[in-house]
C-alpha positions in Angstrom: 21.7 12.8 -83.1 24.0 14.8 -80.6 27.6 15.5 -81.8 30.8 16.6 -80.0 32.4 19.4 -81.7 36.2 18.8 -81.4 38.1 22.1 -82.2 41.6 21.6 -83.4 44.5 23.0 -81.6 45.1 26.7 -82.5 48.1 27.5 -84.7 51.2 28.4 -82.6 52.2 32.0 -82.5 55.7 31.0 -83.6 54.2 29.5 -87.0 52.4 32.7 -87.3 55.6 34.8 -87.1 57.4 32.4 -89.3 54.8 33.1 -92.2 53.8 36.7 -91.8 52.7 36.9 -95.3 50.0 34.1 -94.8 46.5 34.8 -93.8 46.4 33.5 -90.2 43.1 31.7 -91.0 44.8 29.8 -94.1 47.7 29.0 -91.8 45.3 27.6 -89.2 43.7 25.3 -91.8 47.1 24.0 -92.8 48.2 23.5 -89.2 44.9 21.7 -88.7 46.0 19.2 -91.4 49.4 18.7 -90.0 51.3 21.0 -92.5 53.5 23.6 -91.1 56.9 23.5 -92.9 57.5 25.6 -96.3 57.9 22.5 -98.7 54.8 20.7 -97.3 52.9 24.0 -97.7 53.9 24.3 -101.2 53.2 20.9 -102.1 49.7 20.9 -100.6 48.8 24.4 -102.1 50.4 23.8 -105.6 50.5 19.9 -106.5 53.3 19.4 -109.1 52.9 16.1 -110.9 56.6 15.6 -111.6 57.5 16.6 -108.2 54.8 14.8 -106.0 54.1 11.6 -108.0 56.3 8.6 -106.9 58.2 6.3 -109.1 56.2 3.2 -109.8 59.5 1.0 -109.6 59.5 1.7 -106.1 57.0 -1.1 -105.7 58.9 -4.2 -104.6 57.8 -6.6 -107.3 56.9 -4.0 -110.0 59.8 -4.8 -112.3 58.9 -8.6 -112.0 55.3 -7.6 -112.9 56.1 -5.5 -116.0 58.6 -7.9 -117.4 55.9 -10.5 -117.5 53.3 -8.3 -119.1 55.9 -7.2 -121.6 56.7 -10.7 -122.5 52.8 -11.7 -122.9 52.4 -8.7 -125.2 55.4 -9.2 -127.5 54.6 -13.1 -127.8 50.8 -12.2 -128.4 49.7 -14.4 -125.3 46.1 -13.9 -124.4 45.9 -11.6 -121.4 42.9 -11.0 -119.2 42.3 -8.1 -116.9 40.1 -9.4 -114.0 38.3 -6.6 -112.4 35.6 -5.7 -109.8 32.0 -4.4 -110.3 32.2 -1.3 -108.3 33.6 2.1 -109.8 37.2 1.7 -108.6 37.3 -1.8 -110.1 35.6 -0.7 -113.4 38.1 2.2 -113.6 41.0 0.1 -112.6 40.3 -2.3 -115.5 39.6 0.6 -118.0 43.2 1.9 -117.0 44.9 -1.4 -117.9 43.0 -2.5 -121.0 43.4 0.9 -122.6 47.2 0.7 -121.9 47.6 -2.9 -122.9 45.5 -2.3 -126.1 47.5 0.9 -127.0 50.9 -1.3 -126.5 49.3 -3.9 -129.0 48.4 -6.4 -126.6 45.9 -9.2 -127.0 43.4 -8.5 -124.2 40.1 -9.1 -122.7 38.4 -7.9 -119.6 36.5 -10.1 -117.0 34.3 -8.3 -114.6 32.3 -10.7 -112.2 28.4 -10.4 -111.7 28.1 -9.3 -108.3 24.8 -11.4 -107.8 26.1 -14.7 -108.8 30.0 -14.7 -108.6 30.7 -12.2 -105.8 33.9 -10.4 -105.3 37.2 -11.4 -106.5 38.4 -14.3 -108.5 36.2 -17.5 -108.5 37.1 -21.0 -109.6 34.3 -20.9 -112.3 35.7 -17.8 -113.7 39.4 -19.3 -113.7 38.2 -22.3 -115.6 36.4 -20.1 -118.1 39.5 -18.0 -118.8 41.6 -21.0 -119.2 39.0 -22.5 -121.5 39.6 -19.3 -123.6 43.4 -19.8 -123.9 44.5 -17.2 -121.4 47.9 -17.4 -120.4 48.3 -14.5 -118.0 45.6 -13.0 -115.7 46.3 -9.4 -114.3 43.9 -8.6 -111.4 42.9 -5.1 -110.7 41.1 -4.0 -107.1 41.1 -7.6 -106.0 43.0 -10.8 -105.8 45.0 -10.4 -102.6 42.6 -12.9 -100.8 42.2 -15.3 -103.6 45.1 -17.8 -102.9 43.0 -21.1 -103.6 41.8 -19.5 -107.2 45.3 -18.5 -107.9 46.6 -21.8 -107.0 44.0 -23.2 -109.5 44.9 -20.9 -112.2 48.6 -21.9 -111.9 47.7 -25.6 -112.0 46.0 -24.9 -115.4 49.2 -23.1 -116.7 48.0 -19.4 -116.3 50.3 -17.0 -114.6 48.7 -14.5 -112.4 49.7 -10.8 -111.4 47.7 -9.3 -108.7 47.2 -5.6 -108.3 45.1 -4.6 -105.6 44.8 -2.4 -102.3 42.9 -4.4 -99.9 44.2 -5.7 -96.4 46.9 -8.4 -95.9 45.2 -11.8 -95.8 46.3 -14.7 -93.5 47.2 -16.8 -96.5 49.0 -15.2 -99.3 48.6 -16.0 -102.8 51.3 -17.4 -105.0 51.7 -14.9 -107.9 54.0 -14.0 -110.3 54.1 -10.6 -108.6 51.9 -8.9 -106.1 51.3 -5.0 -106.4 49.7 -3.9 -103.2 50.6 -0.9 -101.2 48.7 -2.3 -98.1 51.2 -5.4 -97.5 53.3 -5.3 -94.5 56.5 -6.0 -96.6 55.7 -3.3 -99.3 57.9 -0.3 -99.1 56.0 2.0 -101.7 55.7 5.4 -100.1 52.0 5.7 -100.6 50.1 3.2 -98.6 46.6 4.0 -99.5 46.3 4.2 -103.2 42.8 3.1 -104.6 42.7 0.1 -106.8 42.6 2.2 -109.8 45.8 4.1 -108.5 47.6 0.9 -108.2 46.5 -0.1 -111.7 47.6 3.4 -112.8 51.1 2.7 -111.3 51.2 -0.6 -113.4 50.4 1.2 -116.5 53.0 4.1 -116.0 55.8 1.4 -115.0 54.9 -0.7 -118.2 55.0 2.4 -120.6 58.3 3.4 -119.0 59.7 -0.2 -119.2 58.7 -0.7 -122.7 60.0 2.7 -123.8 56.2 3.7 -124.7 55.8 0.8 -126.9 59.2 0.8 -128.9 59.9 -2.5 -127.4 57.4 -3.9 -129.6 58.2 -2.1 -132.9 54.9 -0.4 -133.1 54.3 3.5 -133.3 55.6 4.8 -130.1 53.1 6.5 -127.9 53.8 10.0 -126.8 55.7 10.4 -123.4 53.1 11.5 -120.9 50.3 9.6 -122.7 49.3 7.8 -119.6 48.3 11.3 -117.9 45.2 11.0 -120.2 44.3 8.1 -117.7 44.2 10.3 -114.7 40.2 11.3 -115.0 39.7 7.4 -114.1 42.1 7.7 -111.3 40.2 10.9 -109.9 36.8 9.1 -109.9 38.2 5.9 -108.3 40.1 8.1 -105.7 36.8 9.9 -104.7 34.6 7.1 -105.0 36.6 4.5 -103.0 37.1 7.0 -100.2 40.8 6.7 -99.8 42.7 9.5 -98.2 42.9 12.4 -100.1 46.5 13.2 -99.1 49.7 12.8 -100.5 50.1 11.1 -104.1 46.1 10.6 -104.2 45.7 14.4 -103.9 48.1 15.0 -106.9 46.5 12.3 -108.7 42.9 13.6 -108.1 43.7 17.1 -108.7 45.3 16.5 -112.2 42.6 14.0 -113.0 39.9 16.6 -112.5 41.8 18.8 -115.0 41.9 15.9 -117.4 38.3 15.2 -116.9 37.3 18.9 -117.7 38.8 18.4 -121.2 36.2 16.1 -122.1 38.3 13.6 -123.8 36.3 10.5 -122.6 33.1 10.4 -124.6 31.3 8.3 -122.2 31.8 10.7 -119.4 30.8 13.5 -121.4 27.5 11.8 -122.5 27.0 10.9 -118.7 27.3 14.6 -117.9 24.8 15.5 -120.3 22.1 13.8 -118.2 23.2 15.4 -114.8 22.7 18.7 -113.3 26.3 19.4 -113.2 28.6 20.4 -116.3 32.2 19.2 -116.9 33.5 22.6 -116.0 32.1 22.1 -112.5 33.8 18.8 -111.9 35.0 18.5 -108.4 35.0 15.7 -105.5 31.4 16.5 -104.7 30.2 16.2 -108.4 32.3 13.0 -108.7 31.1 11.6 -105.2 27.5 12.1 -105.4 26.6 12.3 -109.2 29.0 10.5 -111.3 30.1 7.9 -108.9 26.8 6.6 -108.0 25.8 6.3 -111.7 28.9 4.2 -112.4 28.4 2.1 -109.4 24.8 1.7 -110.2 25.7 -0.8 -113.2 27.1 -3.4 -110.8 24.6 -2.7 -108.0 21.5 -3.4 -110.4 22.7 -5.5 -113.3 26.3 -6.0 -114.6 29.2 -3.5 -114.4 30.2 -4.2 -118.1 27.7 -1.2 -118.7 29.9 1.1 -116.8 33.1 -0.3 -118.4 31.7 0.1 -121.9 30.7 3.6 -121.1 34.2 4.7 -119.9 36.1 2.9 -123.0 33.7 3.5 -126.0 34.5 5.7 -128.9 31.1 5.4 -130.3 28.7 8.3 -129.6 25.5 6.5 -130.1 26.7 3.8 -127.9 27.9 6.4 -125.1 24.6 8.1 -125.4 22.6 4.7 -124.8 24.8 3.4 -121.9 24.7 6.9 -120.3 21.0 6.6 -120.2 20.9 3.1 -119.1 23.2 3.8 -116.3 21.1 7.0 -115.0 18.1 4.8 -115.1 19.9 2.3 -113.1 20.8 4.9 -110.6 17.2 5.9 -110.1 16.1 2.5 -109.7 19.1 1.8 -107.2 17.8 4.7 -105.1 14.2 3.1 -104.9 15.5 -0.3 -104.1 17.9 1.0 -101.3 15.2 3.1 -99.8 12.7 0.1 -99.6 15.0 -2.4 -98.1 16.4 0.2 -95.7 13.0 0.8 -94.3 12.5 -2.9 -94.0 16.0 -3.1 -92.2 14.7 -0.4 -89.8 11.8 -2.5 -88.8 14.1 -5.1 -87.7 16.8 -3.2 -85.9 14.0 -0.7 -84.2 13.9 2.9 -83.4 16.4 2.7 -80.4 18.4 -0.4 -80.9 20.8 -1.6 -77.9 23.0 -3.8 -79.7 26.6 -2.7 -80.0 26.5 -3.8 -83.7 23.1 -4.1 -86.0 22.3 -6.7 -88.1 19.5 -7.0 -90.5 18.6 -10.1 -92.7 16.6 -10.4 -95.9 15.8 -13.3 -97.8 15.2 -11.6 -101.3 17.2 -8.2 -100.9 19.3 -7.0 -103.6 22.7 -8.1 -102.9 23.8 -5.1 -105.0 22.5 -2.5 -102.4 23.0 -4.1 -99.1 26.3 -2.4 -98.6 24.3 1.0 -99.0 21.7 -0.1 -96.6 24.3 -1.0 -94.0 25.8 2.7 -94.6 22.7 4.1 -94.0 22.0 2.3 -90.6 25.5 3.2 -89.6 24.9 6.8 -90.3 21.6 6.8 -88.6 22.5 5.2 -85.3 26.4 5.6 -85.4 27.2 2.1 -84.8 28.8 -0.9 -86.9 26.0 -2.5 -89.2 25.9 -5.6 -91.0 23.2 -6.3 -93.9 22.7 -9.9 -95.1 20.6 -11.4 -98.0 20.2 -14.7 -99.4 21.6 -14.9 -103.0 21.7 -18.1 -105.0 21.4 -20.4 -101.9 23.9 -18.7 -99.9 23.8 -15.7 -97.3 25.9 -12.9 -98.5 26.3 -9.8 -96.4 28.0 -6.3 -96.4 29.1 -4.3 -93.5 29.9 -0.7 -92.6 31.5 0.6 -89.3 32.5 3.6 -87.2 36.1 4.6 -86.7 36.5 3.1 -83.5 35.6 -0.6 -84.6 37.5 -2.4 -87.3 34.7 -4.6 -88.8 36.8 -6.6 -91.2 39.3 -7.6 -88.3 36.1 -8.7 -86.3 35.3 -11.2 -89.1 38.6 -12.8 -88.5 37.3 -13.8 -85.2 34.1 -15.4 -86.6 35.8 -17.0 -89.5 34.5 -20.5 -88.7 31.0 -19.1 -90.0 32.2 -17.7 -93.2 33.1 -19.2 -96.7 35.0 -16.0 -97.6 35.3 -12.3 -96.5 37.4 -9.4 -97.0 37.3 -5.4 -96.8 38.8 -2.3 -95.0 38.4 -1.3 -91.1 35.2 0.4 -92.2 33.7 -1.7 -94.8 33.5 -5.2 -95.4 32.1 -8.2 -97.6 31.4 -11.7 -96.8 29.7 -14.9 -97.8 28.6 -17.4 -95.2 28.9 -21.2 -95.1 26.1 -23.4 -95.8 23.8 -24.3 -93.1 25.0 -21.4 -90.7 22.3 -19.1 -89.2 22.9 -15.7 -90.1 21.6 -14.4 -86.8 24.3 -16.3 -85.1 26.9 -14.2 -87.1 25.0 -11.1 -86.1 25.0 -12.0 -82.3 28.6 -13.0 -82.2 29.7 -9.9 -84.0 27.4 -7.7 -81.6 29.2 -9.3 -78.7 32.6 -8.6 -80.3 31.7 -5.0 -80.8 30.4 -4.7 -77.4 33.7 -5.6 -75.8 35.7 -3.7 -78.4 33.8 -0.7 -77.6 33.1 -1.0 -73.9 35.3 1.7 -72.8 35.0 3.9 -75.8 32.7 7.1 -76.2 31.1 6.4 -79.5 29.3 9.9 -79.7 30.0 11.2 -83.3 32.4 13.9 -83.3 32.5 17.0 -85.9 35.9 18.3 -86.4 36.1 22.1 -86.3 39.1 23.6 -88.0 38.9 27.2 -86.8 36.8 29.4 -84.4 35.9 32.5 -86.3 33.6 35.7 -86.3 31.3 36.0 -89.2 33.2 39.2 -90.4 36.1 36.7 -91.0 34.1 35.2 -93.9 34.9 37.0 -96.9 35.9 36.4 -100.6 39.6 36.1 -99.8 38.8 33.2 -97.3 36.5 31.5 -99.9 39.5 31.4 -102.4 41.9 30.2 -99.7 39.4 27.5 -98.8 39.3 26.5 -102.6 43.1 26.3 -102.6 42.9 23.4 -100.2 40.6 21.4 -102.6 40.5 18.6 -103.5 38.5 17.5 -100.5 37.9 14.1 -99.4 38.8 11.3 -96.7 41.1 12.8 -94.1 41.2 16.2 -95.9 37.5 17.1 -95.5 36.4 20.8 -96.4 37.1 23.1 -93.4 34.6 23.6 -90.9 34.1 26.8 -88.9 32.7 27.6 -85.6 31.0 30.9 -84.7 29.9 31.3 -81.3 27.1 33.6 -80.0 25.6 34.3 -83.1 22.2 36.2 -83.1 19.2 35.1 -85.0 17.5 37.7 -87.0 15.1 35.7 -88.9 14.3 31.8 -89.2 12.1 29.9 -91.7 12.3 26.7 -93.8 12.7 25.8 -97.4 12.4 22.9 -99.7 9.8 20.1 -99.8 8.2 19.8 -96.7 10.2 22.2 -95.1 13.2 19.6 -94.7 15.8 22.7 -94.8 16.5 25.5 -92.4 17.2 29.2 -93.4 18.7 31.3 -90.9 19.6 35.1 -91.2 22.1 35.9 -88.4 24.3 38.6 -87.3 27.6 38.6 -85.3 29.6 41.2 -83.6 28.2 43.9 -86.3 24.8 44.6 -87.7 25.7 42.9 -91.1 23.2 40.1 -91.7 24.6 36.8 -93.0 22.3 34.0 -94.7 22.9 30.4 -93.8 21.4 27.2 -95.0 21.0 23.9 -93.2 20.0 21.1 -95.2 17.7 18.5 -93.3 17.8 21.0 -90.3 14.2 22.0 -90.9 12.9 20.7 -87.4 14.9 23.4 -85.9 12.5 26.0 -87.0 10.4 25.0 -84.1 13.3 25.7 -81.6 14.6 28.9 -82.7 13.2 32.5 -82.8 14.6 35.9 -83.7 16.8 37.3 -80.9 18.1 33.9 -79.9 22.0 33.3 -79.5 23.3 30.2 -81.3 26.6 28.7 -82.1 27.1 27.7 -85.6 29.3 25.1 -87.1 29.4 25.7 -90.9 31.3 25.2 -94.2 32.3 27.9 -96.5 31.1 27.9 -100.0 29.5 29.7 -103.1 25.9 29.9 -104.3 25.4 30.9 -107.9 22.1 31.5 -109.5 20.9 33.4 -112.8 24.6 35.0 -113.0 24.7 36.1 -109.5 27.5 34.6 -106.9 27.1 35.0 -103.1 29.1 33.5 -100.1 27.0 30.6 -98.8 27.4 29.3 -95.2 26.3 25.8 -95.1 25.4 24.5 -91.7 27.1 21.1 -90.3 25.6 21.4 -86.9 24.2 24.3 -84.5 23.1 24.6 -80.8 21.8 27.1 -78.5 24.7 29.2 -77.2 25.9 28.0 -73.7 29.0 27.5 -71.6 29.3 23.9 -72.2 32.8 22.7 -71.8 32.2 19.6 -73.7 31.9 21.7 -76.9 35.3 23.2 -76.5 
């Protein structure tokens, strides 16, 4: 797929003069992220928990929420934390369960089964929770769109507090308190917390409100006890792909530090079966190894496996659950690839529709979101994948930056039983008797109109143009100072033009990966690796001049360390103005 290279504006000379002590490339990287003032630079490069984490009581209804929870704890009411089946929902559930338990609460967790119950509260679950004598439900990572179910709970005498981060619906639920930074009326400074981030803010407020348990006459928890929950916040911040900026960045950064201490037994056991160690924890390890294993529980079976893993204090149980999650993840990969190939057969090699739609009757509902994501990645257009589950079509969609797929669902609400999500990801269930192809056709027409005057060629952002001599260990250290990386704060990408190819070959199974030896401006030869760029071996020869977009990292093996240039894109050198 062809990409456009969007080179970020150069740092102004006035800013270089203002910070003469700072490396110009580091200053360029900060400027590219909108950071140009001393206070902002200090906060970004040296996150400080006390300084940069907001007061949870800045949420409009936080005081009401914690007063009701504290009342329930004191009166020994039965509380249910109602979660979700993805890594964010499971981590959010664990945060509140551990906090309420530590404060002496009578508490249970309810995580719905993806295959039979779907996302959010459902009527049957509300009835079951009522039957068990519950008088307070606290939702995490869900609930904002569940007005009818919450109304049912109130009819049964159950109070509901919603903690969530999903978009505001047309009909708001009637709750004791609604803690959601995405609401239009909300004044909390950080608008893009993940569900676990919101759950953590509730935990912090509750601990403060109860003086860490002193209100209940129990042994008081140590001040700062809540920071041991930050490992869960870090996992969810990465896996739920919220912006890695502002408060999220601070919570994730300190969360990685907590995780490295290895206090959570289940995570230690899960790492024992992974190719990375706890000491190596960062956003890539969480995003590509740890997170998928936690998510696999809810995709292939029930998310309770992941919840138990995160909260267990029994080593044998942790070992067993970690092995089960790893097996689930392997099976998830196999099933996803199988369904993706079937979906490809439906959409074709060169689809023309503005929005792609694939429909199965026996596809696993747990992985259709991953299949939609793979379609969007392959063809760079919105994709919806539907399957029939328990007599009803359910679907999951993924989109590109230029198209809000959840907003589009509002225009076809007459076909849907329920839906929700974010601009680039959605979930839905269809009304009985509706042809899923009609949904796909109508959404494709909406996408066609919305994208008619939009250039949807995928773009690669380039932070700085360099010569390869600029890439040294000092720059590697400066790049690492910008971590953790994530949504809206990607690992920096560099462009080097007119690089001479010295040698070219492939590595890996079936020659999928490209290895280039190159020189630039001097005779020094540098090694680069291009994962999944193996087909370029037929297009290049020694002596060719190429333009490279790459990331900078470190390759370690057998005790050796070398700077690694990982290709993001490349092209034969030219004067093509579209790439500048």
